[in-house]
N, C-alpha and C positions, 0 to 999 in steps of 0.2 A: 504494500499500500504506499503511495506517495500522494500527499494532499488528499487523503481520503478517497483515492481513486485507485482502482485494482490495476495493477501494471503486470501485464503477461509479457513475460521474456523467453523467446523460444530458446531452447537448449542448443548448444553447439558443442557437440562431443570432441572436436578437434581442440577447441578452446578448453574444455575441461579437462583433457587428458594432457595438455601442455601445462595447465596450472597444477596439476597433481604431480608432475614431473618437476616443476619450479620448487614446489613445497618439498619434494623429496630431496632435490639438489640443496636446499637451505637445511637439511636434517630435521625438518619437520614431519613428524610421522602420525597417521591417523591413531586416535585413541582406541578404535576399533581393534587395533593390533595387540593391546594390552587386555588380557583377561580380567585383570582385577578393576580395570575402568570400563570395559566394553559393556558390561551389563546395567550401567548407570545410564539410563536413557537420556539424562539431561546433558551429558557429556558425549553422546555417541557421534556427534560430528565435528568434534572437537580435535585440535592437533596438538600435539607436544614436541618440544625440542629434544631430539634424540642425544643422549650423553656422548661426549666425544670418545669415551671409552665404552666398549660394547660388553665389558665383562659384567657379570651378574653381581659381584660384590662391590662394584662401582657405581652400580646402576642407579640406585636411589640417590646417592650423592651427587652424582651427575645430572640427573634428571632435575635437581632443584638448584642446581649451582647459580648463585646470583650472576655471575658474569655472563651465563647465557642469555638470560633475560634482558640484562644491560644491552648486549649486543644486538639481541632482537629489537629492542625499543629504539636504540639509538641510531642503528643503521638499517635493518631488514624493513621494518614496519614503513619508515618514510620513504625508502626506495619503492616499496610496493605501492604506497600512495601516490608518489610524484611520477615515477617512470613507468608503473604498469597501470594507473588509474584505478587502484583498488579504493574501495570505501572501507576503511577499518574501524569498527567498533571497539572500544576499550572499556572494561568493566569499571565502575567507579573505585573498587577496592585494589585495582592493579598498581603497585607501589614502584614499578620501575621506569616510569616516565611522567613527564609533566604533561597534565592535561589541560592546561589553559587555553 
């Protein structure tokens, strides 16, 4: 909905596939791949930053490393918005970027 009007956007499978590949190139993975998150419908379409180290022992520490979120906020999100034309919504409680 935009300005109380239903907007129908036809799917473009080539663009969708390119977008998924772009997210993968940036180490963003679908939450659906994580068994412990995939059953929470609220987060079914979310993405997370894959830790740089893929070992199980470092996974949780890497998943929540502040530096990964700061890089996402300072570099990746602005690039997606300015160069790729993405509209990005950021939760009010997301503490890794200035939302002024």
